[in-house]
C-alpha positions as CSV (number, residue, x, y, z in Angstrom):
1,M,-11.6,6.1,-19.5
2,K,-8.1,6.1,-18.0
3,I,-7.0,4.9,-14.6
4,H,-4.0,6.7,-13.2
5,Q,-2.0,5.1,-10.3
6,I,0.1,7.5,-8.4
7,Y,2.7,6.5,-5.7
8,T,2.6,9.2,-3.0
9,D,6.1,8.5,-1.7
10,N,5.1,8.7,2.0
11,E,6.2,6.6,4.9
12,L,3.0,4.4,4.6
13,R,3.6,3.8,0.9
14,N,0.1,5.0,-0.1
15,F,-1.3,4.9,-3.6
16,N,-3.7,7.5,-5.0
17,Y,-5.8,6.8,-8.0
18,F,-7.7,8.9,-10.6
19,I,-10.5,7.8,-12.8
20,E,-10.4,10.0,-15.8
21,L,-13.4,10.0,-18.2
22,N,-13.5,11.1,-21.8
23,N,-15.4,14.3,-20.9
24,K,-12.4,15.3,-18.7
25,S,-14.3,14.7,-15.4
26,A,-12.3,12.9,-12.8
27,Y,-12.7,11.0,-9.5
28,V,-9.9,10.6,-7.0
29,I,-9.6,7.6,-4.7
30,D,-8.3,8.1,-1.1
31,P,-6.4,11.4,-1.6
32,W,-3.3,11.6,0.5
33,D,-2.4,15.2,-0.4
34,A,-4.7,18.0,-1.7
35,K,-1.8,19.9,-3.4
36,S,-0.6,16.9,-5.5
37,V,-4.2,16.0,-6.4
38,T,-4.9,19.6,-7.5
39,N,-1.7,19.7,-9.5
40,F,-2.6,16.5,-11.3
41,I,-6.1,17.8,-12.0
42,S,-4.7,21.1,-13.3
43,D,-1.9,19.6,-15.4
44,N,-4.4,17.3,-17.1
45,C,-7.2,19.9,-17.6
46,L,-9.6,17.8,-15.5
47,K,-12.6,18.7,-13.4
48,L,-12.7,16.9,-10.0
49,T,-16.3,15.5,-9.6
50,A,-15.9,13.5,-6.4
51,I,-13.6,12.0,-3.9
52,I,-14.2,8.3,-3.3
53,N,-13.0,7.0,0.1
54,T,-12.5,3.3,0.7
55,H,-12.5,3.8,4.5
56,E,-12.0,6.3,7.2
57,H,-8.4,6.0,8.3
58,W,-6.5,9.2,8.3
59,D,-4.0,8.4,5.5
60,H,-6.9,7.8,3.1
61,V,-8.9,10.9,3.9
62,R,-6.3,13.5,4.8
63,G,-6.7,15.4,1.5
64,N,-10.5,15.5,1.6
65,Q,-11.4,18.8,3.2
66,A,-8.9,20.9,1.3
67,L,-10.1,19.4,-2.0
68,V,-13.7,20.0,-1.1
69,D,-12.9,23.6,-0.3
70,L,-11.0,24.1,-3.6
71,H,-13.1,22.1,-6.0
72,H,-16.5,22.0,-4.4
73,C,-16.6,18.2,-5.1
74,E,-18.6,15.5,-3.4
75,V,-17.2,12.9,-1.0
76,W,-18.5,9.3,-1.3
77,A,-18.0,6.7,1.4
78,H,-19.5,4.2,3.7
79,A,-22.3,5.3,6.1
80,N,-20.2,4.1,9.0
81,G,-17.8,6.8,8.1
82,K,-20.1,9.6,9.2
83,G,-18.3,11.9,11.7
84,K,-15.0,10.3,10.7
85,I,-14.6,11.1,7.0
86,P,-14.1,14.9,6.2
87,G,-16.6,16.3,3.8
88,L,-18.7,13.1,3.5
89,S,-21.7,14.0,1.4
90,R,-22.9,10.7,-0.2
91,L,-23.5,7.5,1.7
92,L,-22.9,4.5,-0.5
93,L,-24.8,1.2,-0.2
94,N,-23.6,-2.4,-0.7
95,N,-24.1,-3.6,-4.3
96,E,-25.1,0.0,-5.4
97,T,-24.1,0.7,-9.0
98,I,-23.2,4.3,-10.0
99,D,-23.1,5.2,-13.7
100,I,-20.3,7.7,-14.2
101,A,-20.2,7.5,-18.0
102,D,-22.3,5.9,-20.8
103,N,-20.2,2.8,-20.7
104,V,-18.5,3.1,-17.3
105,S,-20.0,2.3,-13.9
106,I,-18.8,1.7,-10.3
107,E,-20.1,-1.2,-8.2
108,V,-20.0,-0.7,-4.5
109,L,-19.0,-3.6,-2.2
110,D,-19.4,-3.5,1.5
111,T,-16.1,-5.1,2.7
112,P,-15.6,-5.1,6.5
113,G,-12.5,-6.5,8.1
114,H,-9.9,-3.8,8.1
115,S,-12.5,-1.5,9.4
116,H,-16.3,-1.5,9.7
117,A,-16.5,1.4,7.3
118,H,-14.6,-0.2,4.5
119,L,-15.8,-0.3,0.9
120,C,-14.2,-1.7,-2.3
121,F,-15.1,-0.4,-5.7
122,I,-15.3,-2.4,-8.9
123,V,-15.1,-0.3,-12.1
124,K,-17.0,-1.9,-15.0
125,V,-16.6,-1.0,-18.7
126,D,-19.5,-2.0,-20.9
127,G,-20.8,-4.0,-18.0
128,N,-17.7,-6.1,-17.6
129,P,-15.5,-5.9,-14.5
130,H,-12.3,-4.1,-15.3
131,C,-10.6,-3.4,-11.9
132,I,-11.1,-3.2,-8.2
133,F,-10.0,-0.4,-5.9
134,S,-9.4,-2.6,-2.9
135,G,-8.2,0.0,-0.3
136,D,-6.7,-1.8,2.7
137,I,-8.7,-5.1,2.3
138,L,-6.7,-6.7,-0.5
139,F,-3.1,-5.8,-1.3
140,N,-0.9,-7.1,-4.0
141,A,0.0,-10.5,-2.6
142,G,-1.5,-9.8,0.8
143,V,-4.5,-8.6,2.8
144,G,-5.1,-5.8,5.4
145,N,-4.6,-5.9,9.1
146,C,-7.3,-5.6,11.8
147,H,-5.5,-3.3,14.2
148,N,-7.6,-0.2,14.0
149,G,-11.2,-1.0,14.3
150,G,-11.2,-4.2,12.3
151,D,-12.2,-7.8,12.8
152,V,-10.4,-10.9,11.5
153,L,-13.5,-12.9,11.1
154,D,-15.1,-10.2,9.0
155,L,-11.9,-9.9,7.0
156,Y,-11.9,-13.7,6.3
157,K,-15.6,-13.5,5.2
158,T,-14.9,-10.6,2.9
159,I,-11.9,-12.2,1.3
160,K,-13.6,-15.6,0.9
161,N,-17.1,-14.4,-0.2
162,K,-16.4,-11.2,-2.1
163,I,-12.8,-11.0,-3.2
164,S,-12.1,-14.6,-4.0
165,T,-15.2,-14.8,-6.2
166,L,-14.0,-12.0,-8.6
167,S,-13.2,-12.8,-12.2
168,D,-9.5,-13.7,-13.0
169,E,-9.0,-10.7,-15.3
170,V,-9.9,-8.0,-12.7
171,I,-7.0,-5.7,-12.0
172,V,-6.1,-5.1,-8.4
173,Y,-5.5,-1.5,-7.3
174,P,-4.7,-1.5,-3.5
175,G,-4.3,1.4,-1.1
176,H,-0.6,0.8,-0.4
177,D,2.5,-0.7,-2.0
178,Y,3.3,-3.7,0.3
179,L,4.1,-6.0,-2.6
180,E,7.7,-6.8,-1.7
181,N,7.1,-7.7,2.0
182,N,3.9,-9.6,1.0
183,L,5.8,-11.7,-1.5
184,K,8.5,-12.4,1.1
185,F,5.8,-13.6,3.5
186,T,4.3,-15.8,0.8
187,L,7.7,-17.4,0.3
188,D,8.2,-17.7,4.1
189,R,5.0,-19.7,4.2
190,E,5.3,-21.5,0.9
191,P,9.0,-21.7,-0.1
192,S,8.3,-23.7,-3.3
193,N,6.1,-21.0,-4.9
194,L,8.1,-20.2,-8.0
195,L,5.6,-17.6,-9.3
196,A,6.1,-15.6,-6.1
197,K,9.8,-15.8,-6.6
198,K,9.4,-14.5,-10.2
199,W,7.2,-11.6,-9.0
200,L,9.8,-10.7,-6.3
201,D,12.5,-10.5,-9.0
202,K,10.2,-8.4,-11.1
203,Y,9.5,-6.1,-8.2
204,K,13.2,-5.5,-7.5
205,Q,13.7,-4.5,-11.2
206,S,10.6,-2.3,-11.4
207,D,10.2,1.5,-10.9
208,I,7.3,2.3,-8.6
209,Y,7.3,5.9,-9.6
210,T,6.9,5.4,-13.3
211,N,5.5,2.0,-13.8
212,P,4.1,0.3,-10.6
213,L,3.6,-3.4,-10.9
214,I,-0.1,-4.4,-11.0
215,T,-1.6,-7.8,-10.4
216,T,-4.9,-9.4,-11.4
217,I,-7.1,-11.6,-9.4
218,A,-5.6,-14.5,-11.3
219,D,-2.2,-13.5,-10.1
220,E,-3.4,-13.2,-6.6
221,R,-4.7,-16.7,-6.6
222,N,-1.1,-17.8,-7.4
223,I,0.9,-15.5,-5.1
224,N,-1.3,-14.4,-2.3
225,T,-1.1,-16.7,0.7
226,F,-4.5,-15.5,2.0
227,L,-6.2,-16.8,-1.2
228,R,-4.4,-20.1,-1.0
229,L,-5.9,-21.5,2.1
230,D,-6.2,-25.1,0.9
231,N,-2.5,-25.3,-0.1
232,K,-0.9,-28.2,1.7
233,E,2.5,-26.6,2.0
234,I,1.0,-23.5,3.7
235,I,-1.1,-25.7,6.0
236,N,1.8,-28.0,6.9
237,N,4.0,-25.0,7.7
238,L,1.6,-23.5,10.3
239,P,2.8,-23.8,13.9
240,K,-0.1,-26.0,14.9
241,K,-2.4,-28.5,13.2
242,I,-5.4,-26.8,11.7
243,Q,-8.4,-28.2,9.7
244,S,-10.6,-25.4,8.4
245,E,-9.8,-22.6,5.9
246,K,-11.1,-20.1,8.4
247,E,-8.5,-21.3,11.0
248,V,-5.8,-21.2,8.3
249,F,-6.7,-17.6,7.5
250,I,-6.7,-16.5,11.1
251,N,-3.4,-18.1,11.8
252,L,-1.8,-16.6,8.7
253,R,-3.1,-13.2,9.7
254,E,-1.6,-13.6,13.2
255,L,1.7,-14.7,11.7
256,R,1.8,-11.7,9.4
257,N,1.1,-9.4,12.3
258,S,4.4,-10.2,13.9
259,W,6.4,-11.2,10.8
């Protein structure tokens, strides 16, 4: 199995992903553009088996219908995406496991917050979690917003109960490249975070087209403000006195909205 991370170079900074299996079948996550996806499939002699959508927002599904027409592939997504996700043909269930190869499976997580039709997908190899396609729930060093059909309390619960419990070694593959701004927000809230400073330096020296930076859940615990809700510096830098982790999260999300 190979995971291909493709920066789409659009104004929203979307990533597309391909899961390539040894039998040359492929799955695409949140296709931005049908032409570029088809070119990748053709250039690598692959067969597109299915589109997997993390959620219904237009920038994650805009390539769906043309790809279905060209490749006669399935479209997998949340049941709440019915009528919103083009070509939707398979409704996925929370905690469902889909075997896509002898040693590769996909675990489905129902992850509301950014929208009510949002799923994350954990790819497992030999039964061990390898990576998560986190859509617009978890970004590198940040989390999604709740502007378009989301709910901040749902987002908090998803991050606390599902994302924060993942194993340290799980690689994070988000829907967008917001790493630079997210690191700057982390440093605005927690100026003493030396690891965030190092990651920001690494980002400035990296090439997103040829070698995008990737983080693990262990990295996120160190540089993602929204996974550091008990950090005293973050709490003390909030504009008002707050006690609970939930309140810290909600206030951080509000600050990020206007930051």
